[in-house]
C-alpha positions in Angstrom: 26.9 21.6 -81.8 23.4 22.8 -82.2 21.5 24.3 -79.4 19.4 21.3 -78.6 22.5 19.1 -78.2 24.1 21.6 -75.9 20.9 21.8 -73.8 20.7 18.1 -73.6 24.3 17.8 -72.4 23.8 20.5 -69.8 20.7 18.7 -68.6 22.6 15.4 -68.3 25.4 17.2 -66.3 22.8 18.7 -64.0 21.1 15.4 -63.4 24.5 13.7 -62.7 25.4 16.5 -60.3 22.1 16.1 -58.4 22.6 12.3 -58.3 26.0 12.7 -56.9 24.8 15.1 -54.4 22.1 12.7 -53.3 24.7 9.9 -53.0 27.0 12.1 -50.9 24.1 13.2 -48.8 23.0 9.6 -48.2 26.6 8.6 -47.4 27.0 11.5 -45.0 23.6 10.6 -43.4 24.6 6.9 -43.1 28.0 7.8 -41.6 26.3 10.2 -39.2 23.8 7.6 -38.2 26.5 5.0 -37.7 28.7 7.4 -35.7 25.7 8.6 -33.7 24.6 5.1 -33.0 28.1 4.1 -32.0 28.5 7.2 -29.7 25.1 6.7 -28.2 25.8 3.0 -27.7 29.1 3.6 -26.0 27.5 6.2 -23.7 24.4 4.1 -22.9 25.8 0.5 -22.9 26.6 -0.8 -19.5 30.4 -0.8 -18.8 32.1 -4.2 -18.5 32.2 -5.9 -15.1 35.3 -5.8 -13.1 37.4 -9.0 -12.9 38.0 -10.2 -9.3 41.6 -10.2 -8.1 42.7 -10.7 -4.5 45.6 -9.1 -2.7 47.7 -12.1 -1.5 50.0 -9.9 0.6 47.0 -8.5 2.5 45.6 -12.0 3.2 49.0 -13.3 4.3 49.3 -10.3 6.7 45.9 -11.2 8.2 47.0 -14.8 8.9 49.7 -13.7 11.4 48.3 -14.2 14.9 49.9 -12.1 17.7 50.9 -14.0 20.9 54.0 -15.9 22.0 54.4 -19.6 22.3 53.0 -21.0 25.5 55.2 -22.7 28.0 53.4 -25.4 30.0 54.8 -26.3 33.4 55.1 -30.1 34.2 56.6 -31.8 37.2 59.8 -33.9 37.0 58.0 -37.2 37.3 55.3 -39.3 35.6 53.6 -38.8 32.3 50.8 -36.6 31.2 49.0 -34.7 28.5 46.6 -31.8 28.2 44.1 -30.7 25.6 41.0 -28.5 25.3 37.5 -29.3 24.1 37.1 -28.0 20.5 40.9 -27.7 19.9 42.3 -30.6 17.8 45.1 -32.7 19.1 47.0 -32.1 22.3 48.1 -28.7 23.7 51.1 -30.3 25.5 52.5 -33.6 26.5 54.9 -34.7 29.3 57.0 -37.8 29.8 56.6 -41.2 28.2 53.4 -41.4 26.1 53.0 -45.1 26.1 50.3 -47.0 27.9 50.6 -47.4 31.7 48.4 -48.6 34.5 45.6 -46.1 35.2 44.0 -47.5 38.3 40.5 -46.2 39.0 40.4 -43.9 36.0 39.4 -47.2 34.4 35.9 -46.5 35.9 35.4 -43.7 33.3 35.5 -46.4 30.6 33.1 -48.5 32.7 30.7 -45.6 33.0 30.7 -44.8 29.3 30.3 -48.4 28.2 27.5 -49.0 30.7 25.7 -45.9 29.6 25.9 -47.1 26.0 23.9 -50.2 27.0 21.7 -48.3 29.5 21.5 -44.7 28.4 20.3 -41.9 30.6 19.2 -38.4 29.8 20.4 -35.5 31.9 18.4 -35.3 35.1 17.0 -38.8 34.8 17.3 -41.2 37.8 17.1 -44.2 35.5 15.8 -47.7 36.5 16.3 -49.1 39.9 19.0 -51.7 40.4 18.3 -54.2 43.2 21.5 -55.8 44.7 21.9 -59.4 45.5 24.2 -61.7 47.4 26.4 -61.6 44.3 26.9 -57.9 44.8 27.8 -58.5 48.4 30.4 -61.0 47.1 31.9 -58.3 44.8 32.2 -56.1 47.9 34.0 -58.8 49.8 36.3 -59.6 46.8 37.4 -56.0 46.5 37.8 -55.6 50.2 40.1 -58.6 50.2 42.3 -57.0 47.5 42.4 -53.7 49.6 40.4 -52.0 46.9 38.1 -49.0 47.6 34.5 -50.0 48.3 31.2 -48.7 49.4 28.7 -50.6 51.5 26.0 -52.8 49.9 23.4 -55.2 51.3 21.3 -57.9 49.5 17.9 -56.6 48.7 18.9 -52.9 48.7 18.5 -50.8 45.6 19.8 -47.6 44.0 18.8 -46.0 40.7 21.2 -46.2 37.9 22.3 -42.6 38.4 22.9 -43.2 42.1 24.9 -46.4 41.3 27.1 -44.4 39.0 27.6 -41.9 41.8 28.6 -44.7 44.1 31.2 -45.9 41.6 32.6 -42.6 40.6 32.6 -40.3 43.7 34.1 -42.6 46.4 35.6 -44.7 43.6 33.9 -47.9 44.9 35.3 -50.9 43.0 32.4 -53.2 44.0 29.8 -50.9 42.4 31.9 -50.8 39.1 31.5 -54.6 39.0 27.8 -54.5 39.9 27.1 -51.9 37.2 28.9 -53.9 34.5 27.2 -57.2 35.4 23.8 -55.4 35.6 24.3 -53.9 32.1 25.9 -56.8 30.3 25.1 -59.9 32.3 28.7 -60.8 33.3 32.2 -59.3 33.6 33.5 -61.1 30.5 30.5 -59.9 28.4 31.2 -56.4 29.7 34.9 -56.6 28.8 34.1 -57.7 25.3 31.8 -54.8 24.9 34.4 -52.4 26.3 37.1 -53.6 24.0 34.7 -53.2 21.0 33.7 -49.7 22.2 37.4 -48.6 22.5 38.2 -50.0 19.1 35.3 -48.0 17.5 36.7 -44.9 19.0 40.3 -45.7 17.8 41.6 -45.7 21.4 44.1 -48.3 20.5 46.4 -47.6 23.5 43.7 -48.3 26.0 42.8 -51.8 27.3 40.7 -52.8 30.3 41.2 -56.1 32.2 38.6 -55.4 34.8 35.8 -52.9 35.7 37.6 -50.9 38.4 41.3 -50.6 37.4 42.6 -52.5 40.4 44.3 -54.7 37.8 47.6 -53.3 36.5 46.6 -54.6 33.1 43.9 -51.9 32.8 46.1 -49.4 30.9 46.0 -46.3 28.8 48.2 -43.6 27.3 48.0 -39.9 28.2 46.6 -39.0 24.8 43.8 -41.6 25.0 42.9 -40.5 28.5 42.5 -36.9 27.3 40.1 -38.2 24.7 38.2 -40.3 27.3 37.9 -37.3 29.5 36.4 -35.3 26.7 34.0 -38.2 26.0 33.0 -38.2 29.6 32.3 -34.4 29.7 30.3 -34.7 26.5 27.9 -37.0 28.4 25.7 -34.7 30.5 25.0 -37.4 33.1 28.7 -38.1 33.7 29.7 -34.4 33.5 27.2 -33.7 36.3 28.3 -36.6 38.5 32.1 -35.9 38.3 31.6 -32.3 39.2 29.7 -33.1 42.4 31.7 -32.8 45.7 29.4 -35.3 47.4 26.1 -37.2 47.2 23.7 -38.7 49.8 22.9 -42.2 48.7 20.2 -44.4 50.3 21.6 -47.2 52.5 25.1 -45.8 52.1 25.0 -42.3 53.4 27.1 -39.3 52.2 29.9 -40.2 49.8 32.5 -37.7 49.0 34.3 -37.1 45.7 37.9 -38.3 46.0 39.0 -35.5 43.7 40.5 -33.0 46.2 41.1 -30.4 43.4 37.4 -30.1 42.7 36.3 -26.5 43.1 39.9 -25.1 43.0 41.7 -23.6 40.0 38.3 -23.9 38.2 38.6 -27.7 38.3 35.2 -29.5 37.8 36.2 -33.1 37.2 37.0 -35.9 36.4 38.5 -39.0 38.2 41.2 -40.0 40.6 43.1 -43.3 40.5 45.6 -44.9 43.0 47.3 -48.3 43.0 50.8 -49.4 43.8 51.6 -49.9 40.1 49.9 -46.8 38.8 50.8 -44.4 41.6 48.7 -41.3 42.2 46.7 -40.4 39.1 44.2 -37.7 38.1 42.2 -37.2 35.0 41.2 -33.6 35.4 39.0 -30.9 33.7 38.8 -27.2 34.3 36.7 -24.5 32.8 38.4 -21.1 32.4 37.1 -18.0 30.8 39.3 -16.3 28.2 37.6 -13.0 27.5 34.0 -13.9 27.2 34.5 -17.5 26.0 34.7 -20.5 28.4 37.5 -22.9 27.5 37.3 -26.5 28.9 40.7 -27.9 29.6 41.1 -31.7 29.9 44.3 -33.2 31.1 45.9 -36.1 33.0 48.9 -36.6 35.2 50.0 -40.2 36.0 52.3 -42.0 38.5 52.7 -39.3 41.2 54.0 -40.2 44.6 51.0 -38.8 46.4 47.7 -37.0 45.7 48.6 -33.9 47.6 51.8 -33.5 45.5 50.0 -34.4 42.4 47.3 -31.8 43.1 49.9 -29.1 43.7 51.7 -29.9 40.4 48.5 -30.1 38.4 47.5 -26.7 39.7 50.8 -25.2 38.4 50.2 -27.0 35.1 46.7 -25.6 34.8 47.8 -22.1 35.4 50.3 -22.2 32.6 47.9 -23.8 30.2 45.3 -21.2 31.0 47.8 -18.4 30.4 48.6 -19.9 27.0 45.1 -19.0 25.6 44.5 -15.5 24.4 41.5 -13.8 22.6 42.6 -12.4 19.3 40.8 -10.3 16.8 41.5 -12.1 13.6 39.7 -9.7 11.3 38.3 -6.2 11.8 35.3 -4.7 10.0 36.8 -2.9 7.0 39.9 -5.0 6.7 40.8 -5.4 3.0 41.0 -8.9 1.7 41.0 -8.3 -2.0 39.7 -6.0 -4.7 38.1 -5.6 -8.1 40.1 -3.7 -10.8 38.1 -2.2 -13.6 39.2 -1.7 -17.2 39.1 2.1 -16.8 41.5 2.0 -13.9 39.3 2.0 -10.8 40.0 -0.3 -7.8 37.1 -1.2 -5.5 38.3 -3.0 -2.3 36.6 -6.1 -1.0 36.5 -5.8 2.8 35.3 -7.8 5.8 31.8 -6.8 6.9 32.3 -7.5 10.6 34.8 -8.2 13.3 35.9 -11.8 13.9 37.5 -12.8 17.2 38.7 -16.2 18.5 40.4 -17.7 21.5 43.7 -18.9 20.2 46.0 -21.4 21.9 49.7 -20.3 22.0 51.0 -19.3 18.6 48.5 -21.3 16.6 48.4 -19.6 13.1 45.2 -18.5 11.5 44.6 -19.2 7.8 42.3 -17.0 5.7 40.8 -18.0 2.4 38.6 -15.6 0.5 36.2 -16.3 -2.4 34.2 -13.7 -4.4 32.2 -13.4 -7.6 34.4 -13.6 -10.6 32.8 -10.3 -11.9 31.0 -7.6 -10.0 28.9 -4.6 -10.7 27.5 -4.2 -7.2 27.4 -1.0 -5.1 29.0 -0.1 -1.8 28.0 -2.4 1.0 26.8 -5.2 -1.3 28.0 -8.7 -0.5 30.3 -10.3 -3.1 31.7 -13.3 -1.3 33.0 -14.7 2.0 36.2 -15.1 3.9 36.8 -18.3 5.9 39.2 -18.0 8.9 40.5 -21.2 10.5 42.6 -21.2 13.7 43.1 -24.6 15.4 39.8 -26.3 15.4 37.7 -23.2 15.0 36.2 -22.0 11.7 34.5 -18.6 11.3 33.1 -17.0 8.2 32.6 -13.3 7.5 30.8 -11.7 4.5 32.9 -9.7 2.1 31.4 -6.4 0.8 32.5 -3.6 -1.4 33.9 -0.5 0.2 32.8 1.7 -2.7 30.5 1.7 -5.7 31.8 1.2 -9.2 32.1 4.6 -11.0 31.1 5.3 -14.6 34.1 5.2 -16.9 33.1 8.6 -18.4 32.3 9.6 -22.0 35.8 9.8 -23.3 36.8 6.4 -22.1 33.6 5.0 -23.5 34.1 6.6 -26.9 37.7 5.5 -27.3 37.4 1.9 -25.9 34.8 0.3 -28.0 36.4 -3.2 -27.7 36.0 -3.0 -23.9 32.5 -1.6 -24.1 31.2 -4.2 -26.5 33.4 -7.1 -25.6 
């Protein structure tokens, strides 16, 4: 081979060698760039959010309310029931729960139905009612039946509020009739309105045959009477009247409340009743403080032999009912109700932000439900959801917050978990 051919071959080899070097260098550079970009990406890309999971065992532990089952004392006669405002259903029942004569407790229905037609605001006297010879006739009719009455003369007048006081405090049957006729035009019209009113409130075990309850056909069940008592207390005009020990009425004088328990054992209402068929009856209310929370107890005891005995037995019942309430801390600030678990092995707990307390009746259970964001990247103290606590008729909510911040997974985890980093 001549020298020129040899030189040409050497030149070609040299060019090929340089080309290969450039290709290798380019590949190395490309790989370096890719790896560098990958490593930088894994270090700078935000870590994946933590999926929310909740610790069922912890929630179930929180639903267990301390406290023993209440034992309510009832006498060995009659029938009764007791409830509390804001607590669904009845706390306790006694005896036959069917409808029986309720005597002058009927006047609570009269008052509520009259106030539907002629409403009053708290503190209002209302319009004047001028009484006529017809009202004197109602007085004489009730007197002939040995019913309870209060004096009335033709031409005299009372305000609506005062007439309600005359009906409810001394339990004057004649003023019950006068009020019903004044509001509805006649007793039959009133009775039709009363039956419709009872039906709308699903008080299917209550029926009224008159305005006063002297008729044994004016009847109700203990459960319905507790509801009627709560309705009366929800009306500020009636709640004020039934808590009064006495009132001074024009043309009548001082009338006293027939409820002898008023002012004792925290009793502040509601209505007595007495007939031969109904016996001694009392629809009662008492406000007791459990911790810092007032609880309004509403109950009834029917068909007692006498009011003094009835009052003694109701006092014992009220004491045991009051003792059955207890203030319970349902959740404490910092209690764990769930947690977020990260892909890199960290657990951040979801905790209650504040205390939640409630007044619980007997051994009523508390249910806890918690909801939170499906994914979270928040820091310590940030809200991620809520817990709802239900005990009896009371519902409370508390914010759920993180007890720690999510940590960085670190460079090694980032570098070796690209699928987690980039989804």
